[in-house]
C-alpha positions as CSV (number, residue, x, y, z in Angstrom):
1,M,28.9,127.4,-229.6
2,N,32.2,125.1,-230.6
3,T,31.3,121.9,-232.4
4,P,34.7,121.1,-234.0
5,L,34.2,118.6,-236.7
6,L,35.4,115.5,-234.5
7,F,32.5,116.0,-232.1
8,T,30.4,116.2,-235.1
9,P,27.1,113.2,-235.8
10,L,28.0,111.2,-238.9
11,K,25.7,108.6,-240.7
12,I,26.6,106.1,-242.5
13,R,23.8,103.9,-244.1
14,E,21.3,104.1,-241.0
15,I,23.7,103.8,-238.1
16,E,24.6,107.7,-236.2
17,F,28.1,108.0,-234.7
18,K,27.8,110.4,-231.8
19,N,31.1,111.8,-233.0
20,R,34.3,110.9,-235.3
21,I,35.7,109.0,-232.7
22,V,36.7,105.1,-232.8
23,I,38.5,103.0,-230.2
24,A,40.4,100.7,-232.9
25,P,40.4,96.7,-232.3
26,M,43.0,95.7,-230.0
27,H,44.1,92.8,-229.2
28,Q,44.3,91.7,-225.6
29,Y,45.2,88.0,-226.5
30,S,43.0,87.6,-222.9
31,G,40.2,84.9,-223.6
32,I,39.5,82.0,-222.3
33,K,38.6,79.2,-225.4
34,G,37.1,82.0,-227.6
35,Y,35.3,83.6,-224.6
36,P,35.5,86.9,-223.5
37,T,35.7,87.6,-220.0
38,D,35.2,90.2,-217.7
39,W,38.5,91.8,-219.1
40,H,37.0,92.5,-222.0
41,L,34.0,94.3,-220.3
42,M,36.3,96.1,-218.4
43,S,38.7,96.9,-221.4
44,V,35.5,98.3,-223.6
45,G,33.4,99.0,-221.3
46,R,36.2,102.2,-220.1
47,Y,36.4,103.2,-223.7
48,A,32.5,103.2,-223.9
49,A,32.1,105.1,-221.0
50,G,34.9,107.5,-221.7
51,G,32.7,109.1,-224.6
52,A,33.8,107.4,-228.1
53,G,31.9,107.0,-231.1
54,I,32.3,103.6,-232.0
55,V,34.6,101.0,-229.7
56,F,35.6,98.0,-231.5
57,V,36.1,94.7,-230.2
58,E,39.4,93.3,-231.1
59,S,39.7,90.9,-233.8
60,T,37.5,88.0,-233.8
61,K,38.5,84.6,-234.9
62,V,35.6,83.1,-237.8
63,E,37.6,79.5,-237.0
64,R,39.2,77.8,-234.7
65,R,42.6,77.7,-236.8
66,G,42.4,81.1,-236.8
67,C,43.4,82.1,-233.4
68,G,46.6,83.3,-233.1
69,T,47.1,83.0,-229.3
70,I,45.6,80.8,-226.8
71,G,44.1,84.2,-225.8
72,D,42.6,84.8,-229.4
73,L,38.7,85.2,-229.1
74,G,36.0,83.7,-231.6
75,L,32.5,83.6,-233.1
76,W,32.8,80.2,-234.8
77,D,30.0,78.9,-232.6
78,D,26.5,79.6,-231.6
79,D,27.7,79.5,-228.0
80,F,29.5,82.5,-228.4
81,I,26.8,84.7,-229.2
82,P,25.2,85.6,-225.8
83,H,28.8,86.5,-224.1
84,F,29.8,89.0,-227.2
85,K,25.8,90.3,-226.6
86,R,27.5,91.4,-222.9
87,L,29.9,93.6,-224.7
88,A,27.8,95.2,-227.2
89,D,24.8,95.7,-225.1
90,F,27.5,97.7,-222.3
91,I,29.1,99.7,-225.0
92,R,25.3,101.0,-226.4
93,S,24.6,101.5,-222.9
94,H,26.6,104.2,-223.0
95,D,25.4,106.1,-225.9
96,S,28.4,104.5,-228.3
97,V,28.4,101.9,-231.3
98,P,29.2,98.7,-230.5
99,A,31.6,97.3,-233.7
100,I,33.9,94.5,-233.8
101,Q,36.6,93.2,-236.3
102,L,36.5,89.4,-237.7
103,G,39.8,88.0,-238.6
104,H,41.8,84.6,-239.3
105,S,45.6,84.9,-238.3
106,G,46.7,81.7,-241.1
107,R,50.2,81.0,-241.1
108,K,50.7,83.6,-237.9
109,A,48.3,81.3,-235.6
110,R,49.6,79.3,-232.5
111,R,51.8,81.3,-231.1
112,Y,52.9,82.9,-227.8
113,R,51.4,86.1,-226.6
114,P,53.3,89.6,-227.9
115,W,54.3,89.1,-223.6
116,E,55.5,85.8,-223.6
117,G,57.9,86.4,-226.4
118,G,55.3,86.0,-229.8
119,K,56.9,82.7,-230.8
120,A,55.6,80.0,-233.1
121,L,54.5,78.1,-230.0
122,D,55.5,74.8,-228.6
123,R,53.7,71.7,-228.4
124,S,52.0,71.4,-224.7
125,P,49.9,68.5,-223.2
126,D,47.6,71.9,-222.3
127,I,46.6,72.2,-225.4
128,D,44.4,69.7,-226.3
129,D,43.0,70.6,-229.6
130,W,47.0,71.1,-231.2
131,D,46.3,69.2,-234.0
132,D,43.3,70.8,-235.5
133,W,44.9,74.0,-234.7
134,E,46.5,74.0,-238.0
135,L,48.8,76.5,-239.9
136,V,46.9,77.0,-242.9
137,S,48.0,79.7,-245.5
138,S,47.9,81.0,-248.9
139,T,50.6,79.0,-249.6
140,S,53.2,76.9,-247.9
141,D,55.8,79.5,-247.5
142,S,56.9,80.4,-244.0
143,D,59.0,83.3,-242.4
144,P,62.2,82.0,-241.6
145,G,62.4,80.1,-238.2
146,D,58.6,79.8,-238.4
147,P,56.7,76.4,-239.0
148,S,55.4,76.0,-242.6
149,P,51.5,76.4,-242.8
150,R,49.9,73.6,-245.2
151,A,48.5,75.7,-248.5
152,L,44.5,76.2,-248.2
153,S,42.8,73.9,-251.3
154,V,40.2,76.2,-253.6
155,D,37.5,74.2,-251.5
156,E,38.7,75.4,-248.5
157,V,39.4,78.8,-249.2
158,K,35.3,78.9,-250.1
159,T,34.4,76.6,-246.1
160,L,36.6,80.3,-244.9
161,V,34.8,82.7,-247.1
162,T,31.5,80.6,-245.8
163,R,32.5,80.8,-242.4
164,W,33.2,84.6,-242.4
165,G,29.5,85.3,-243.4
166,E,28.8,82.7,-240.5
167,A,29.9,84.8,-238.1
168,A,29.3,88.4,-239.8
169,A,26.0,86.7,-239.0
170,R,26.9,85.8,-235.0
171,A,27.9,89.2,-234.7
172,D,25.0,91.0,-235.4
173,Q,22.8,88.6,-233.6
174,A,25.3,89.6,-230.7
175,G,24.0,93.2,-231.4
176,F,26.7,94.7,-232.9
177,D,26.2,97.8,-235.1
178,V,29.0,97.9,-237.1
179,L,31.4,95.1,-238.4
180,E,35.0,95.1,-240.1
181,I,36.9,92.7,-241.9
182,H,40.6,92.4,-240.7
183,G,42.7,92.2,-243.9
184,A,45.5,93.6,-243.3
185,H,49.0,93.2,-240.6
186,G,50.0,90.0,-242.8
187,Y,47.3,88.0,-241.3
188,L,45.3,85.2,-243.5
189,I,43.8,87.3,-246.2
190,H,46.7,89.6,-246.4
191,Q,48.5,86.5,-247.0
192,F,46.2,85.9,-250.4
193,L,46.2,89.5,-251.3
194,S,50.8,89.3,-251.0
195,P,52.7,88.6,-253.9
196,H,55.1,88.5,-251.5
197,V,53.4,85.6,-249.8
198,N,50.9,84.1,-252.5
199,R,52.4,81.9,-254.7
200,R,49.2,79.8,-255.9
201,N,48.6,79.1,-259.3
202,D,45.3,78.9,-259.2
203,M,41.9,81.3,-259.6
204,Y,43.0,82.6,-255.8
205,G,46.6,83.9,-257.0
206,G,49.4,84.6,-259.6
207,S,47.5,87.2,-261.1
208,E,46.5,90.9,-259.1
209,E,42.6,90.2,-259.5
210,N,43.4,86.5,-258.4
211,R,44.8,87.5,-255.2
212,M,42.4,89.9,-254.7
213,R,39.5,87.4,-254.8
214,F,39.5,86.4,-251.4
215,A,39.1,89.4,-250.0
216,I,35.9,90.1,-252.6
217,E,34.3,86.9,-251.9
218,I,34.2,87.6,-248.1
219,A,33.2,91.4,-248.2
220,E,30.5,90.0,-250.8
221,E,29.8,86.9,-248.7
222,V,29.6,89.2,-245.2
223,R,27.4,91.8,-246.4
224,S,24.8,89.2,-248.0
225,K,24.4,88.0,-244.2
226,W,25.6,91.3,-242.6
227,P,22.2,93.8,-242.3
228,V,21.8,96.2,-245.3
229,N,21.4,98.9,-242.7
230,K,24.5,98.3,-240.9
231,P,28.2,99.7,-242.1
232,L,30.5,97.4,-243.3
233,F,34.5,98.6,-242.7
234,V,37.7,96.8,-244.6
235,R,41.2,97.2,-242.4
236,L,43.9,96.9,-245.4
237,S,47.6,97.4,-244.8
238,V,47.8,100.0,-247.6
239,E,51.7,99.5,-247.7
240,D,53.0,96.6,-246.5
241,D,56.5,97.3,-248.2
242,A,56.4,93.9,-249.8
243,G,54.9,94.5,-253.4
244,W,51.3,95.6,-252.2
245,G,51.1,98.8,-251.6
246,P,48.9,102.4,-252.4
247,D,48.0,102.0,-255.7
248,E,47.0,98.5,-255.3
249,N,44.9,99.2,-252.5
250,V,43.1,102.1,-254.6
251,R,42.0,99.8,-257.3
252,L,41.1,97.1,-254.1
253,S,39.1,99.6,-252.2
254,R,37.3,100.8,-255.3
255,V,36.0,97.0,-256.0
256,L,35.0,96.2,-252.4
257,K,33.4,99.8,-252.3
258,S,30.7,98.1,-255.3
259,K,30.8,95.1,-253.1
260,G,29.0,97.2,-250.2
261,V,32.3,98.3,-248.0
262,D,31.6,101.7,-246.5
263,V,34.6,102.8,-244.9
264,I,38.3,101.7,-245.2
265,D,40.6,101.6,-242.3
266,C,43.7,102.5,-243.4
267,S,46.7,100.7,-241.7
268,S,50.5,99.6,-242.8
269,G,52.7,96.6,-242.5
270,G,52.1,92.8,-241.2
271,I,54.3,91.0,-244.1
272,R,57.7,91.6,-243.6
273,G,57.4,93.2,-240.2
274,A,55.5,96.8,-238.8
275,P,55.7,99.5,-238.9
276,V,56.1,100.4,-242.6
277,V,58.3,103.9,-243.3
278,S,57.4,104.4,-246.8
279,A,55.3,107.5,-245.8
280,G,58.0,109.4,-243.9
281,P,59.7,108.7,-240.5
282,V,57.6,107.1,-237.3
283,G,55.7,110.0,-235.9
284,Y,53.0,111.3,-235.2
285,G,49.9,110.6,-237.8
286,Y,52.1,108.5,-239.8
287,Q,49.6,106.3,-242.0
288,V,47.2,109.3,-242.0
289,P,48.5,109.7,-245.9
290,Y,47.0,106.4,-247.1
291,A,44.0,107.2,-245.8
292,E,44.1,110.8,-247.7
293,K,45.0,108.6,-250.6
294,L,42.0,105.7,-250.6
295,K,39.3,109.0,-249.6
296,K,40.4,110.8,-252.7
297,E,41.3,108.1,-254.9
298,A,38.9,105.1,-254.1
299,L,36.4,107.7,-253.7
300,I,35.3,105.8,-250.5
301,Q,35.2,107.0,-246.3
302,T,38.4,106.2,-244.8
303,M,39.4,105.9,-241.2
304,A,43.0,106.9,-240.4
305,V,44.8,105.1,-237.5
306,G,48.5,105.2,-235.9
307,L,50.1,107.9,-233.5
308,I,46.9,109.9,-233.4
309,V,47.8,111.5,-230.1
310,H,46.3,114.9,-229.5
311,A,42.9,116.6,-230.5
312,D,44.5,119.2,-232.4
313,Q,46.0,116.6,-234.5
314,A,42.9,114.4,-235.2
315,E,40.7,117.7,-235.9
316,E,43.6,119.0,-238.2
317,I,43.4,115.7,-240.4
318,L,39.4,115.8,-240.3
319,Q,39.1,119.9,-241.3
320,N,41.5,119.2,-244.1
321,G,39.5,115.9,-245.8
322,R,42.0,113.3,-245.1
323,A,39.9,111.3,-243.2
324,D,36.3,110.3,-242.4
325,L,36.9,109.0,-239.1
326,I,39.9,108.9,-236.4
327,A,40.4,105.7,-234.9
328,I,42.6,105.8,-231.3
329,A,44.1,102.9,-230.0
330,R,47.2,102.9,-227.6
331,E,46.4,106.6,-226.8
332,A,43.2,105.0,-225.5
333,M,45.0,102.8,-223.3
334,Q,46.7,105.7,-222.2
335,N,43.9,108.0,-221.4
336,P,40.6,106.3,-221.8
337,N,38.6,109.4,-221.7
338,W,40.2,110.6,-224.3
339,A,37.1,111.9,-225.8
340,L,36.7,114.1,-223.0
341,D,40.0,115.4,-222.9
342,A,40.0,116.1,-226.6
343,A,36.3,118.1,-226.3
344,Q,37.6,120.2,-223.4
345,K,40.9,121.5,-225.5
346,L,38.8,121.6,-228.4
347,N,36.5,123.6,-226.6
348,A,33.4,121.9,-227.9
349,S,30.2,122.7,-225.7
350,A,29.0,120.6,-223.1
351,P,31.7,118.4,-223.2
352,Y,31.0,116.8,-219.8
353,A,27.8,115.5,-221.5
354,L,30.4,112.5,-223.1
355,M,30.1,110.7,-220.0
356,P,28.2,108.9,-218.0
357,S,25.4,110.4,-215.4
358,P,27.5,110.1,-212.3
359,Y,30.6,111.4,-214.1
360,E,29.1,114.3,-215.7
361,Y,27.3,115.0,-212.5
362,W,30.7,115.0,-210.3
363,L,33.0,116.8,-213.0
364,E,30.3,119.3,-214.0
365,K,29.8,120.5,-210.8
366,R,33.8,120.3,-209.5
367,A,34.4,122.5,-213.0
368,K,32.0,125.2,-211.8
369,Q,33.2,125.4,-208.3
370,V,36.8,125.6,-209.4
371,E,36.8,127.8,-211.9
372,T,41.0,128.0,-212.6
373,L,41.1,124.3,-212.1
374,I,43.5,122.9,-215.0
375,P,42.9,118.7,-215.4
376,S,46.2,116.5,-214.7
377,T,45.7,115.9,-218.7
378,H,46.7,119.8,-219.6
379,T,49.6,120.0,-217.3
380,E,53.0,118.7,-216.6
381,G,52.0,119.2,-212.8
382,I,51.9,122.5,-210.2
383,N,54.8,123.9,-208.8
384,I,55.2,124.0,-205.1
385,R,57.3,126.5,-203.5
386,P,59.0,125.4,-199.9
387,S,57.4,127.6,-197.6
388,D,60.1,130.2,-196.2
């Protein structure tokens, strides 16, 4: 019997994951007024059916102002709960752990979707709450060519902390078992962490301690509203090439761990663009050094993400103690059954047991009937010579 570490169960608090494969939160920008649709059910559903241990629903906003595009999802009202419960229930029904990421776009809100150009959105009569969809941030600075946000007051910052907690409680009611706070990629929490953006001179700006305060208060508030038996993750841009780097994130992660955070999801970039290249050229696993550093120096469990494409690559990361979880993102779009593919390539026992019963039955039957069959994901093709 062969059990690669990638397929060894992992338990955090009282939630057990059947394997170490995580489908990372990936923006679909396809919601309607904050509500998920059948597209989202299909998207997360195929990853759960594909055998991943954890499946994340994309960054879901804690208030209306936090939406990056007209297609962002939201959990700022109880009316959203049953719509997200549909997603969580479906993920769980396929033996995967349902997870959700909570975020706020800050000054990166009110934009066209990426495939529409991604620039600042033009005012439109079709958006009936334009004025309420306000750009806010730590300070009023903006990227060149972008509209300026309004700096949040101290009282407004505290209100936002509360809204994160309220959204976390709704996520629990919807049935999610893992929650992640999005503190990366140049979004609102990162806008407070970054000395490049945060020019405040009050309790939320200036010193590193003050700039970290917003993230820490959110973690405290979310942990107080999120069940003690359920894991809490935080995604950080461990290197943003703008003054917020690995050493700063080690210090923040130590504090977050003391506040009840279990895992740091180690990404990068977002303040001055992405990706960053401080860890070397952008290639396979280019962000893994960030997960390794935080795991070893902050003594916290980490999740590696970023061009982790191949099964042996993922297994090596775990075997060498560089991270505890492996997040697969766009490669899962390429191959929703990545977990099955990885199990076969690593010679794991009973790979088809990862799949729903109808798939397991037919795929296993085919494998027994055709001993020489090589799956399409394992080869470039078959060379067929024309007959003479």
